C-alpha positions as a Python dict, from the first residue, in 0.01 Angstrom:
ca = {
    (1, 'M'): (0, 0, 0),
    (2, 'R'): (104, 85, 354),
    (3, 'A'): (-59, 264, 650),
    (4, 'L'): (95, 416, 962),
    (5, 'L'): (-79, 318, 1286),
    (6, 'V'): (-27, 540, 1591),
    (7, 'I'): (-139, 354, 1903),
    (8, 'D'): (-240, 513, 2234),
    (9, 'M'): (-21, 822, 2220),
    (10, 'L'): (-265, 971, 2469),
    (11, 'K'): (-236, 1215, 2756),
    (12, 'D'): (-314, 949, 3019),
    (13, 'F'): (-7, 753, 2903),
    (14, 'L'): (230, 1037, 2818),
    (15, 'E'): (177, 1314, 3070),
    (16, 'E'): (355, 1290, 3403),
    (17, 'G'): (119, 1235, 3692),
    (18, 'K'): (-148, 1069, 3477),
    (19, 'P'): (-284, 723, 3570),
    (20, 'L'): (-64, 510, 3342),
    (21, 'F'): (234, 736, 3270),
    (22, 'V'): (491, 570, 3044),
    (23, 'K'): (816, 765, 3079),
    (24, 'K'): (975, 596, 2776),
    (25, 'G'): (666, 690, 2574),
    (26, 'R'): (770, 1055, 2598),
    (27, 'E'): (1102, 962, 2435),
    (28, 'I'): (941, 829, 2116),
    (29, 'I'): (715, 1128, 2044),
    (30, 'G'): (974, 1294, 1818),
    (31, 'N'): (1034, 974, 1619),
    (32, 'I'): (662, 919, 1569),
    (33, 'K'): (613, 1283, 1471),
    (34, 'K'): (876, 1241, 1195),
    (35, 'R'): (708, 922, 1073),
    (36, 'I'): (369, 1097, 1064),
    (37, 'E'): (512, 1390, 867),
    (38, 'E'): (682, 1154, 619),
    (39, 'A'): (365, 948, 578),
    (40, 'R'): (154, 1256, 507),
    (41, 'K'): (407, 1380, 248),
    (42, 'E'): (405, 1039, 77),
    (43, 'G'): (24, 1006, 84),
    (44, 'I'): (36, 717, 329),
    (45, 'P'): (-274, 705, 551),
    (46, 'V'): (-215, 791, 917),
    (47, 'I'): (-450, 605, 1149),
    (48, 'Y'): (-468, 686, 1518),
    (49, 'I'): (-587, 399, 1736),
    (50, 'C'): (-694, 533, 2073),
    (51, 'D'): (-813, 386, 2398),
    (52, 'S'): (-1161, 521, 2467),
    (53, 'H'): (-1293, 335, 2767),
    (54, 'L'): (-1625, 315, 2942),
    (55, 'P'): (-1608, 300, 3324),
    (56, 'E'): (-1730, -63, 3321),
    (57, 'D'): (-1471, -190, 3068),
    (58, 'M'): (-1286, -500, 3185),
    (59, 'E'): (-954, -314, 3167),
    (60, 'M'): (-1069, -99, 3459),
    (61, 'K'): (-1048, -414, 3675),
    (62, 'I'): (-684, -464, 3570),
    (63, 'W'): (-550, -107, 3544),
    (64, 'P'): (-633, 224, 3711),
    (65, 'P'): (-907, 413, 3527),
    (66, 'H'): (-752, 566, 3215),
    (67, 'A'): (-849, 713, 2878),
    (68, 'L'): (-1214, 732, 2974),
    (69, 'R'): (-1427, 832, 2677),
    (70, 'G'): (-1474, 1207, 2655),
    (71, 'T'): (-1200, 1297, 2905),
    (72, 'E'): (-886, 1498, 2840),
    (73, 'G'): (-678, 1192, 2926),
    (74, 'A'): (-819, 1009, 2622),
    (75, 'E'): (-692, 1281, 2385),
    (76, 'V'): (-384, 1244, 2166),
    (77, 'V'): (-91, 1449, 2299),
    (78, 'E'): (-56, 1795, 2147),
    (79, 'E'): (267, 1711, 1960),
    (80, 'L'): (92, 1440, 1756),
    (81, 'K'): (-263, 1569, 1714),
    (82, 'P'): (-454, 1414, 1422),
    (83, 'Q'): (-515, 1635, 1121),
    (84, 'K'): (-819, 1665, 899),
    (85, 'D'): (-724, 1383, 659),
    (86, 'D'): (-612, 1138, 930),
    (87, 'Y'): (-830, 860, 1065),
    (88, 'V'): (-914, 794, 1429),
    (89, 'I'): (-1026, 453, 1554),
    (90, 'L'): (-1152, 427, 1913),
    (91, 'K'): (-1091, 101, 2097),
    (92, 'R'): (-1193, -53, 2428),
    (93, 'R'): (-952, -347, 2431),
    (94, 'Y'): (-578, -395, 2376),
    (95, 'S'): (-609, -476, 2006),
    (96, 'G'): (-696, -201, 1761),
    (97, 'F'): (-897, -460, 1566),
    (98, 'L'): (-1126, -603, 1834),
    (99, 'G'): (-1470, -445, 1811),
    (100, 'T'): (-1356, -162, 1581),
    (101, 'E'): (-1374, -74, 1211),
    (102, 'L'): (-995, -89, 1164),
    (103, 'D'): (-992, -395, 937),
    (104, 'L'): (-1273, -257, 720),
    (105, 'L'): (-1093, 77, 687),
    (106, 'L'): (-760, -86, 595),
    (107, 'R'): (-925, -305, 331),
    (108, 'E'): (-1119, -13, 182),
    (109, 'L'): (-792, 183, 158),
    (110, 'G'): (-620, -113, -12),
    (111, 'I'): (-366, -151, 269),
    (112, 'K'): (-142, -459, 270),
    (113, 'E'): (124, -343, 521),
    (114, 'V'): (91, -170, 857),
    (115, 'V'): (367, 22, 1029),
    (116, 'I'): (282, 12, 1399),
    (117, 'T'): (401, 280, 1642),
    (118, 'G'): (305, 378, 1995),
    (119, 'V'): (265, 235, 2343),
    (120, 'L'): (288, -18, 2499),
    (121, 'T'): (512, -248, 2296),
    (122, 'N'): (412, -551, 2502),
    (123, 'I'): (39, -479, 2524),
    (124, 'C'): (-155, -272, 2268),
    (125, 'V'): (119, -273, 2004),
    (126, 'L'): (168, -650, 2043),
    (127, 'F'): (-202, -740, 2038),
    (128, 'T'): (-272, -512, 1741),
    (129, 'A'): (28, -659, 1556),
    (130, 'G'): (-97, -1011, 1632),
    (131, 'D'): (-443, -937, 1498),
    (132, 'A'): (-295, -766, 1190),
    (133, 'F'): (-83, -1074, 1120),
    (134, 'M'): (-384, -1304, 1167),
    (135, 'R'): (-574, -1097, 910),
    (136, 'G'): (-296, -1125, 651),
    (137, 'Y'): (-127, -785, 684),
    (138, 'K'): (248, -748, 674),
    (139, 'V'): (356, -596, 1007),
    (140, 'I'): (642, -349, 1037),
    (141, 'I'): (758, -231, 1379),
    (142, 'P'): (1002, 63, 1396),
    (143, 'E'): (1190, -10, 1718),
    (144, 'D'): (1253, 360, 1784),
    (145, 'S'): (880, 438, 1766),
    (146, 'V'): (740, 193, 2021),
    (147, 'A'): (790, 192, 2397),
    (148, 'S'): (703, 0, 2710),
    (149, 'V'): (736, 58, 3082),
    (150, 'S'): (1042, -168, 3108),
    (151, 'E'): (1320, -248, 2863),
    (152, 'E'): (1269, -617, 2938),
    (153, 'D'): (901, -606, 2833),
    (154, 'H'): (989, -398, 2526),
    (155, 'K'): (1260, -641, 2407),
    (156, 'F'): (1043, -947, 2481),
    (157, 'A'): (755, -809, 2271),
    (158, 'L'): (983, -712, 1981),
    (159, 'K'): (1138, -1061, 1982),
    (160, 'L'): (795, -1226, 1990),
    (161, 'M'): (661, -1011, 1705),
    (162, 'K'): (971, -1079, 1496),
    (163, 'E'): (986, -1454, 1555),
    (164, 'V'): (619, -1552, 1583),
    (165, 'L'): (439, -1287, 1376),
    (166, 'K'): (725, -1253, 1125),
    (167, 'A'): (706, -877, 1178),
    (168, 'E'): (979, -672, 1021),
    (169, 'V'): (1145, -493, 1313),
    (170, 'I'): (1336, -196, 1176),
}
């Protein structure tokens, strides 16, 4: 069975003027929305993996404060809001697996394959894909549903996931 993971499609990444605005992230919203709609029709679980930081998180030493727990910036953008039957996993690190219940949820749902969408291809998508691979999941990356700040970073991460993690890049 397969699950659709939607990573960090949050206001602080996708709204202009926010701390870590990813212009290319706006361009993939429509593609992700279609994938979410298809998954729901087919009974495929949709799992949102969302940054939800505390002010003292180590990422705040690397990046401007973003997606702070309980703030509007940590909310999923309106176009992709989770529905009642979707799952939401809050994370404090790049990987959706580190310190979360993602692996337990996937195993309880009988998931063997994860389709990973969202931002950033070279950070949270890459680290989540790596941890999924290390845990024995097949990783599928739809190229039109992931984005990074630069095309160079995006292409590098896709190549790495394909060659090293044996991800299926579609």
